[in-house]
C-alpha positions, 0 to 999 in steps of 0.5 A: 883112478876115480874121484876122492871122498864126497865134498860137503856140497855133494853130500848136501846135494845128494840129501836134497835130491833124495828128499825130492824123490830122485833115484840113485841113478838120477842123482849120480848123473846129476852130480857126475859120480858113480851110482855105487858112490851114491848108494854107499853114502846113503847106506852109511848115512842110514846106518849112522841115523839108526845107531844109538849113542854108546852106553845108552841102554847100559847107563839106564840099566845100571842106574836102575831106571 
């Protein structure tokens, strides 16, 4: 069976390595994780960053702004 969830330290390392221009494969080998784990983490992070707060648009339209 594989490893469990990424630790905070691993997540920090992934973010740092991505910002330095490392590929998913390079990051996976550096932190000894499967490349799909890295890809899923980065995809989920991107989705969270793109998400708007709940009620943001609705609140503006119902208040008449």
